[in-house]
LUMGUNU-43511 format. One record per residue (C-alpha): x negated, y negated, z negated. Coordinates in steps of 0.5 Angstrom, whole numbers. Each point is the difference from the previous one (the first is absolute). Last residue first. Layout:
<sites>
{site {X; Y; Z}}
...
</sites>
This chain:
<sites>
{site {10; 63; -16}}
{site {7; 4; -1}}
{site {1; -5; -5}}
{site {-1; -6; 4}}
{site {6; 1; 3}}
{site {4; 1; -6}}
{site {-3; -6; -3}}
{site {3; -5; 5}}
{site {7; 3; 2}}
{site {1; -1; -8}}
{site {-5; -7; 0}}
{site {5; -1; 7}}
{site {6; -3; -2}}
{site {-1; -3; -7}}
{site {-6; -3; 3}}
{site {5; -5; 4}}
{site {4; -6; -3}}
{site {-6; -1; -7}}
{site {-5; 0; 5}}
{site {-7; 0; 0}}
{site {0; 8; 3}}
{site {3; -2; 6}}
{site {-7; -6; -1}}
{site {-6; 6; 1}}
{site {5; 6; 2}}
{site {0; -5; 6}}
{site {-8; -2; -1}}
{site {-2; 7; 1}}
{site {4; 0; 5}}
{site {-4; -4; 5}}
{site {-8; 0; -4}}
{site {2; 7; 2}}
{site {2; -2; 8}}
{site {-6; -6; -1}}
{site {2; -7; 3}}
{site {3; 0; -8}}
{site {-5; -2; -3}}
{site {2; 2; -8}}
{site {-3; -5; -5}}
{site {1; 2; -7}}
{site {-1; -6; -4}}
{site {-8; -1; -4}}
{site {-1; -6; 4}}
{site {-7; -2; -1}}
{site {-1; -8; 3}}
{site {-5; 0; 4}}
{site {-4; -7; 1}}
{site {-5; -4; 7}}
{site {-5; -5; 0}}
{site {-1; -5; 6}}
{site {-5; 0; 3}}
{site {-4; 5; 4}}
{site {7; 5; -4}}
{site {3; -3; 6}}
{site {-2; 5; 7}}
{site {1; 5; -6}}
{site {7; -2; 1}}
{site {-1; 1; 7}}
{site {-2; 6; 1}}
{site {5; 2; -5}}
{site {5; -4; 4}}
{site {-2; 5; 7}}
{site {0; -2; 6}}
{site {1; 7; 3}}
{site {-4; 4; 5}}
{site {2; 6; -6}}
{site {-5; -2; -4}}
{site {-4; -8; 3}}
{site {3; -6; 4}}
{site {-4; -5; 1}}
{site {2; -5; -4}}
{site {2; -8; 2}}
{site {6; -1; -1}}
{site {0; 5; -6}}
{site {-5; -6; -3}}
{site {4; -6; 0}}
{site {6; 4; -2}}
{site {-3; 2; -7}}
{site {-1; -7; -2}}
{site {7; -1; -2}}
{site {-1; 4; -6}}
{site {2; 7; -2}}
{site {5; 2; -5}}
{site {0; 8; 2}}
{site {3; 7; 0}}
{site {-1; 6; 3}}
{site {-3; 4; -5}}
{site {-8; -1; -2}}
{site {-4; 5; -2}}
{site {-2; 0; -7}}
{site {-5; 7; -2}}
{site {-6; -4; -1}}
{site {-5; -2; 6}}
{site {0; 6; 3}}
{site {-7; 4; 3}}
{site {2; 6; -2}}
{site {4; 2; 7}}
{site {-1; -5; 5}}
{site {4; -8; -2}}
{site {7; 1; 4}}
{site {1; -8; 1}}
{site {-5; -3; -5}}
{site {1; -6; -4}}
{site {-6; -4; -6}}
{site {0; -4; -5}}
{site {7; -1; -1}}
{site {2; -4; -7}}
{site {5; 4; -5}}
{site {7; 1; -2}}
{site {4; 3; -3}}
{site {0; -5; -9}}
{site {-4; -5; 3}}
{site {-5; 0; 5}}
{site {-6; 5; -1}}
{site {-6; -1; 3}}
{site {-2; 4; 5}}
{site {3; 7; 3}}
{site {-1; 3; 7}}
{site {4; 0; 6}}
{site {3; 5; 2}}
{site {4; 1; 8}}
{site {2; 9; 0}}
{site {-1; 6; 2}}
{site {-8; 0; -4}}
{site {3; -2; -5}}
{site {3; 7; -1}}
{site {-6; 3; -5}}
{site {1; -5; -5}}
{site {9; 2; 0}}
{site {4; -7; 1}}
{site {1; -6; -4}}
{site {2; -5; 3}}
{site {1; -8; 3}}
{site {2; -6; 3}}
{site {-3; -5; 2}}
{site {-2; -8; -2}}
{site {-3; -5; 4}}
{site {-1; -6; -3}}
{site {2; -5; -6}}
{site {-1; 5; -6}}
{site {5; -2; -5}}
{site {5; 0; 4}}
{site {-2; 5; 4}}
{site {3; 5; -6}}
{site {7; -2; 0}}
{site {0; 0; 8}}
{site {-4; 8; 0}}
{site {6; 2; -7}}
{site {5; -3; 5}}
{site {-3; 4; 6}}
{site {-1; 6; -5}}
{site {8; -1; -1}}
{site {1; 1; -7}}
{site {4; 6; -5}}
{site {-4; 3; 7}}
{site {4; 5; 6}}
{site {-4; -2; 6}}
{site {0; 1; 8}}
{site {-4; -1; 4}}
{site {0; 2; 9}}
{site {2; -7; -1}}
{site {-7; -3; -1}}
{site {0; -6; -4}}
{site {-3; -8; 1}}
{site {0; -5; -3}}
{site {-2; -7; 1}}
{site {-4; -5; -2}}
{site {0; -8; 4}}
{site {-1; -2; 6}}
{site {6; 3; 6}}
{site {3; 6; -3}}
{site {4; 0; 6}}
{site {-5; -3; 7}}
{site {-5; 6; -3}}
{site {6; 6; 0}}
{site {-4; 3; 6}}
{site {-7; 0; -5}}
{site {5; 5; -5}}
{site {2; 4; 6}}
{site {-8; 0; 3}}
{site {-4; 3; -7}}
{site {6; 5; 0}}
{site {-3; 3; 7}}
{site {1; -1; 6}}
{site {6; 1; 3}}
{site {2; -4; 6}}
{site {6; -4; 1}}
{site {0; -2; -9}}
{site {6; -4; 1}}
{site {3; -5; -6}}
{site {7; 0; -4}}
{site {0; -6; -6}}
{site {4; 1; -7}}
{site {3; -5; -4}}
{site {4; -5; 5}}
{site {5; 2; -4}}
{site {1; 3; -5}}
{site {-3; 8; -1}}
{site {6; 5; 2}}
{site {0; 5; -7}}
{site {4; -2; -5}}
{site {6; -3; 5}}
{site {-1; 8; 3}}
{site {1; 3; -6}}
{site {6; -6; -2}}
{site {4; 3; 7}}
{site {-2; 7; -4}}
{site {4; -2; -6}}
{site {6; -3; 4}}
{site {2; 5; 4}}
{site {6; -3; 1}}
{site {4; 3; 6}}
{site {-2; -6; 4}}
{site {-5; -3; -5}}
{site {-4; 7; 2}}
{site {3; 0; 8}}
{site {-3; -8; 0}}
{site {-6; 1; -1}}
{site {-2; 6; 4}}
{site {1; -3; 5}}
{site {-3; -7; -1}}
{site {-6; 2; -1}}
{site {-4; -5; -3}}
{site {-9; 1; 0}}
{site {-6; 4; -3}}
{site {3; 6; 3}}
{site {0; -4; 7}}
{site {-8; -1; -1}}
{site {1; 7; -2}}
{site {1; 3; 6}}
{site {-2; -4; 5}}
{site {-8; 4; -1}}
{site {3; 4; 7}}
{site {-6; -4; 2}}
{site {-6; -3; -7}}
{site {1; -3; -5}}
{site {-3; -4; -5}}
{site {5; -3; -6}}
{site {-3; -6; -4}}
{site {6; -1; -6}}
{site {1; -6; -2}}
{site {0; -3; -9}}
{site {-4; 6; -2}}
{site {2; -1; -8}}
{site {-5; 6; -2}}
{site {7; 2; 0}}
{site {2; -1; 8}}
{site {-5; 4; 1}}
{site {1; 7; -5}}
{site {7; 0; 4}}
{site {-3; -2; 7}}
{site {-4; 7; -1}}
{site {6; 5; -3}}
{site {4; -4; 7}}
{site {-5; 2; 6}}
{site {1; 7; -4}}
{site {6; 0; 2}}
{site {7; 1; -5}}
{site {4; 5; -2}}
{site {-5; 7; -2}}
{site {-6; -3; 4}}
{site {2; -1; 4}}
{site {-3; -1; 8}}
{site {0; -7; 2}}
{site {-8; -2; 0}}
{site {-1; 7; 4}}
{site {4; -4; 5}}
{site {5; 4; 3}}
{site {1; 3; 8}}
{site {-6; 3; 0}}
{site {-2; 0; -7}}
{site {5; 6; -1}}
{site {-4; 4; 4}}
{site {-5; -1; -1}}
{site {-2; -2; -8}}
{site {-8; 1; 0}}
{site {1; -5; 7}}
{site {3; -6; -4}}
{site {-1; -6; 5}}
{site {-4; -5; -3}}
{site {3; -7; 1}}
{site {3; -1; -9}}
{site {-6; -4; -3}}
{site {2; -3; -4}}
{site {-2; -6; -2}}
{site {2; -6; -7}}
{site {2; -8; -1}}
{site {0; -3; -6}}
{site {-7; 1; -3}}
{site {-1; -5; -4}}
{site {-7; -4; 0}}
{site {-3; 0; -7}}
{site {0; -4; -5}}
{site {-6; 5; -6}}
</sites>
């Protein structure tokens, strides 16, 4: 199928990060580091690997440091040049988005994920786009979003990334119903249920924080009533969109770390540190010593 290319990705980064207080009193949770990179950098890298050309950040009060991070810091770079820190200069340059490819808009009131996505409507415009939750970072040979884009090129419509959980835990997640297979890594979605009652889940496949959506979602979110938590929920919007458009699921089989939770954040640091040839030799022995005492 000749689908319209997925060029833009939305990153909802307005959350307060209360689970990481007191650190997030002054530092946005997205700027907490996993090894030596902020969490948001891993998510942006995933989007870039999938061919995203325009990065749209939906921010809130106190999140200006995210905008600064994706900008040139003249004083720092001048100091690195004076000290001949060429490797560090190259690293910073490689991480910097090309001029004009990063946009920032404000979600003035924290009204939920659906509202945050709606705030990006004028920047995204009338084209399909991706949404990446910045708390979730993923490790796999092929980036999660890249796999989703490949599936989208076959199916069109809307694509959600899903993973399997233990069936007895399905009540904790947004679960999808399984339809016919699409290729080796996908299937059609027959239904979506947010935190189904125990024993009623249509499957054990849960939505893991990556979405490709058609622009018609904006019209739905604009007039959508508040749902759970008195917030405008993206899931409610997708359910409404599913009445007129198809949804497919991309079965992601890598590792996912929820860096919005303390345990997920700590595990992400360990996992990504152990994947680094420069760090693994330094921590492998001490880690074995620590775990031997458990």
